[in-house]
SELO-676123 format. One line per field, with one value per residue (C-alpha): residue in three letters; x, y, z. Coordinates in steps of 0.5 Angstrom, whole numbers, plus 500, padded with zeros to 3 digits. Layout:
<atoms>
resn = c(ALA ...)
X = c(X ...)
Y = c(Y ...)
Z = c(Z ...)
</atoms>
This chain:
<atoms>
resn = c(MET LYS LYS LEU THR LYS ALA LEU GLY LEU SER VAL GLY VAL VAL LEU ALA GLY GLY LEU ALA LEU SER GLY CYS ALA THR VAL GLY ASN ILE ARG ASN ASN ASP SER ASP ILE LEU PHE ASN GLY GLY SER LEU ALA ASN VAL GLY GLY TYR LEU TYR PHE GLY ASN ALA PHE SER ASP PRO SER ALA PHE SER GLY ASP GLY ASP TYR LYS ASN ALA SER ALA ILE SER TYR LEU SER ARG LEU ASN THR ASN ILE GLU LEU SER ALA GLU GLY LYS ASP TYR THR PRO LYS GLY VAL GLN LYS VAL VAL GLY GLY PRO VAL GLU ASN SER LYS SER PHE THR PHE VAL LEU GLY GLY TYR VAL TYR TYR VAL VAL PRO LYS ARG GLU GLU SER VAL ASN SER GLU THR LYS LYS SER GLU HIS ASN TYR THR TYR SER SER LEU TYR LYS VAL LYS LEU ASN GLY ASP GLY ALA THR LYS ILE TYR THR THR THR ALA GLU ILE SER GLU ILE GLN ALA LEU LYS TYR GLU ASN LYS TYR TYR ILE VAL LEU LEU ALA GLY THR ASN LEU VAL LYS ILE SER LEU SER GLY ASN ALA GLY ALA THR VAL ILE ALA ASP ASN VAL THR SER VAL ALA LEU PRO LYS THR TYR GLN LYS ASN ASN LEU SER THR SER LEU GLU TRP ASN GLY ASP ILE ILE PHE THR THR ALA ARG GLU GLY ASN GLU ASN ILE THR GLY SER THR ILE LYS LYS ALA LYS ILE ASN GLY ASP VAL THR THR LEU THR SER THR THR SER THR ILE SER PHE VAL GLY ARG GLN LYS ASP LYS ALA PHE TYR THR PHE SER GLY GLU THR PHE MET TYR ASP THR ASN GLU ASN ILE THR LEU GLY ALA ALA ARG LEU ILE SER ALA THR ALA SER GLU ILE TYR THR VAL ALA THR GLU ASN GLY ASP LYS GLY PHE VAL TYR LYS ALA ASN ASP ARG LEU TYR LEU ALA ASP MET ASN GLY ASN GLN VAL GLY THR SER PHE VAL LEU LYS ASP GLU ASN ASN SER ASP ILE THR SER TYR LYS ILE LEU THR VAL CYS GLY ARG THR VAL TYR TYR LEU THR GLU SER GLY ILE PHE ARG ALA SER ILE GLN ASN PHE VAL ASN SER LEU SER ASN PRO THR ILE SER CYS SER THR ILE VAL THR MET SER GLY ILE LYS ASN GLU LYS ALA PHE ALA PHE ASP GLY GLU TYR VAL TYR PHE TYR ALA ASN LEU GLN ASN ILE GLU THR GLU ASP GLU LYS GLU ALA GLU LYS LEU ASN GLY ASP THR ALA ASN TYR TYR LEU TYR ARG ALA ASP VAL ASN ARG GLU ASN GLU TYR GLN LEU LEU SER LYS THR LYS VAL ALA ALA ARG ASN SER LYS)
X = c(989 984 983 976 975 970 966 959 954 948 944 941 938 934 934 930 931 928 927 931 938 943 949 956 962 963 964 967 971 968 966 963 957 958 951 945 939 937 941 937 937 931 933 936 943 946 953 956 962 964 962 957 952 948 944 949 944 937 932 925 921 915 919 921 918 922 927 932 931 931 938 940 938 941 948 948 943 947 948 955 960 965 969 969 974 980 981 977 981 978 980 974 967 964 968 967 972 977 974 967 965 960 956 950 946 940 936 937 935 928 922 920 927 927 934 937 942 941 946 950 946 943 936 934 928 928 923 920 923 919 913 906 899 894 888 884 888 890 897 904 907 912 910 916 912 911 917 922 925 932 937 945 951 955 961 956 955 948 943 937 929 925 918 915 909 903 902 905 908 905 908 914 917 922 919 922 917 918 926 923 924 918 917 910 908 902 902 896 890 894 897 903 908 915 918 925 926 927 923 916 916 910 903 898 895 889 886 881 886 885 891 895 899 906 911 917 923 928 934 940 941 934 930 924 924 924 925 919 913 906 906 899 898 892 889 882 878 872 866 863 856 852 854 850 855 860 865 871 872 878 882 887 892 897 903 903 895 889 885 880 875 875 870 866 863 859 865 871 877 885 891 896 902 904 910 911 904 901 897 894 888 883 876 871 876 880 886 886 891 889 894 894 894 887 880 879 874 873 873 877 884 884 890 888 882 886 889 896 902 909 908 914 916 920 924 929 934 928 923 918 915 910 909 912 907 905 899 898 905 906 909 905 907 903 904 903 896 895 893 896 902 902 901 903 910 913 919 925 930 937 935 930 924 918 918 912 914 918 919 921 927 927 926 932 931 928 931 927 931 927 929 927 930 935 937 937 936 935 929 931 924 926 923 918 919 920 915 909 905 910 915 919 923 929 932 939 942 946 947 944 945 941 937 936 931 926 922 924 931 935 937 940 946 946 952 951 944 945 941 941 942 944 952 954 956 964 966 972 974 976 970 973 974 967 964 968 966 959 956 951 945 940 942 941 947 948 951 952 952 955 949 954 958 954 955 960 958 961 959 959 957 961 958 958 963 970 973 969 971 978 984)
Y = c(296 290 285 281 275 270 268 270 266 270 271 275 276 273 272 274 277 283 290 296 295 301 302 302 298 293 296 291 284 278 272 265 263 255 254 252 254 260 264 268 269 272 279 284 281 275 271 268 264 268 275 279 283 288 294 300 304 303 308 310 312 314 320 322 328 329 326 330 325 319 321 323 316 312 316 312 306 303 295 294 288 285 279 275 270 274 277 283 289 294 299 297 294 301 302 300 294 296 293 295 296 299 295 299 305 304 306 298 297 300 297 293 290 283 281 274 271 266 264 270 276 279 281 287 292 299 305 306 313 314 319 316 319 319 316 321 328 326 329 326 324 320 314 312 307 303 298 296 290 290 285 286 282 280 284 290 290 291 293 291 293 287 289 296 295 300 299 298 291 287 280 277 271 267 260 254 249 243 246 253 259 265 271 271 278 282 289 293 288 285 278 277 272 273 267 267 262 265 271 269 276 278 275 278 272 275 282 284 280 282 277 271 265 264 259 262 263 257 259 254 255 254 247 251 253 248 248 243 247 244 250 252 260 261 267 271 276 280 276 279 281 288 293 289 282 282 276 273 268 263 261 257 258 253 257 254 253 256 259 255 257 253 256 262 265 272 273 276 271 274 269 271 266 260 255 250 247 250 256 260 265 269 268 270 273 267 264 257 252 249 244 246 239 238 240 247 246 253 253 247 246 252 255 261 265 271 274 270 273 272 264 260 252 249 244 239 234 229 233 239 239 244 252 258 264 271 274 280 280 273 267 261 254 249 242 240 239 246 245 249 246 249 256 262 265 272 274 277 283 283 285 279 284 282 285 288 290 286 282 275 275 268 261 256 249 250 257 264 270 276 284 290 297 296 289 282 276 268 264 257 252 247 240 242 236 231 234 237 238 242 246 251 257 261 267 270 276 277 284 290 297 303 305 298 298 294 292 288 290 283 277 270 265 260 264 271 276 282 288 296 301 308 309 307 313 312 316 320 326 330 334 335 328 326 331 328 321 321 326 322 320 319 314 306 302 294 291 283 280 273 269 265 271 276 283 281 285 289 295 293 299 305 311 318 319 319 318 311 308 304 307)
Z = c(420 421 416 416 412 411 404 403 400 397 390 385 378 372 364 358 352 348 351 351 351 354 351 354 356 362 368 372 370 367 372 371 374 375 378 373 377 380 385 390 398 399 398 393 393 391 391 385 386 392 388 392 388 392 392 395 399 400 397 398 391 395 397 390 388 381 377 381 387 382 380 387 389 383 385 391 391 385 384 387 387 392 391 398 395 398 404 406 408 412 417 422 422 421 415 408 405 400 393 392 385 382 377 374 376 380 384 385 393 395 398 391 390 387 385 383 378 373 368 366 368 374 374 378 379 379 380 373 371 365 365 363 362 368 366 370 369 362 363 363 370 374 378 381 386 379 377 371 371 368 367 366 365 371 368 368 360 356 361 358 360 360 363 366 371 370 378 384 385 391 390 385 385 380 379 375 372 367 366 364 369 369 373 376 379 381 380 382 379 373 374 370 368 364 361 361 356 349 346 350 353 358 358 363 366 369 371 376 381 388 391 389 392 389 392 394 390 391 396 395 403 405 406 406 399 393 385 385 383 381 376 379 380 385 386 388 384 386 384 377 376 378 383 388 388 393 395 392 387 387 381 378 372 370 368 361 360 362 368 371 377 383 388 389 395 398 403 402 401 401 400 405 403 400 402 396 395 401 400 406 406 410 410 415 420 420 417 413 409 402 399 392 389 392 391 396 401 404 411 412 415 420 422 427 429 426 420 420 416 415 414 413 413 418 414 416 412 414 411 412 419 420 420 423 423 426 429 433 434 437 434 433 430 426 424 417 417 419 426 432 436 443 445 442 443 445 442 446 445 448 455 455 454 450 442 440 433 429 422 421 416 415 418 417 420 427 427 426 425 426 426 429 428 433 433 429 433 433 436 437 436 441 441 435 432 437 442 438 444 449 444 447 444 446 444 443 440 433 433 436 432 431 425 422 416 418 412 406 405 408 406 409 406 412 415 415 415 411 412 411 417 418 419 426 430 431 438 438 442 436 434 427 426 429 424 418 420 422 417 414 418 413 408 409 407 407 413 414 421 423 426 430 433 437 435 429 424 418 413 406 402 399 403 402 407 404 411 412 406 407 403)
</atoms>
């Protein structure tokens, strides 16, 4: 039997009172969270003192056709826990380690997932299960792409519903301001804040919202994020007036104050990202940067003459150095003033071939982590700080696998990347044994890969294939 060791470092959750409490006893042993601030790793899993909380399998609410599909997904996509303070024991890297525990039912892991820990609770998002009345047909129906936010104690006790959306979530972050935590989300056109202090509950900041610029949730192991926040939520709405009025209005809401209008234009504006206090928006087919601590001048600080996406800060212990972003599947660099640095870059795969479809997993320091359906890679931004006029980039492989879920279903803790993928095929000459081992080709389970050792990965989820779960 192969022994697999190494502690993980992730995060999950939030805190708030009220809502519908589900009765029941603790499902796992109680542990203590010694961190006073939020624990979050950019995905739907978290490490609390060496205990990893994660969604056991990926589910797709958009494919649910009825409550039976919801129940089936809940039976496999529940919230799991694994103690990584002790040596992990598994029959191999393609087998589930011993000790994976079910904390609470799901479906926890899905395209709208958002999980972190604050205090003694894990906070997580699941598809909305309750029926609601369709405003057009006047009939009750399921809207599984809508979401419900829950909290549960670290021992799996007292799952409580905090908030349910009336539309799909397009943006959600957990933020700290003046020693208080909030969840801020955009669901449909409703911009909502949820206070995590006391019993303040949820408040609709604004409706008719078309885009929002929120800083990223703090990650302890990533300098590109921060607990510091100016408390400003910047967003756009459609201009108000008669049916001939077009364009956008940019507004600012203080998390604990009023909404004010910053500017208005006949053109369409959309926010496409925010890093700390720097917001990025598209305007007339180009992407611009805006410092939210200053007055906005439309068209100033142009980032690129295209639509940018997946914008990240290049941050070191000596401060923020610039930004990494995508446009037309190419990677670009910019300095802190939003000026493009060097030329664009084409990222590579394990064969040094150009990648035309990839997603940035995260940027940590001067390293870009990115993934495709067949691999996870790292790109080192050479000389970005010391040679802004001629930066170089080199790519290397972390892991190559088949069937990686190439969407918002990953996390990073500085040592490992966490991602969902199909069970990897185990070769054996015994046909019956092969059928027993490789009988699940539909589900996506959680894996982790060491970012410093090529193809050193480990399956973490408990699978539907009994022979894959270590005895």
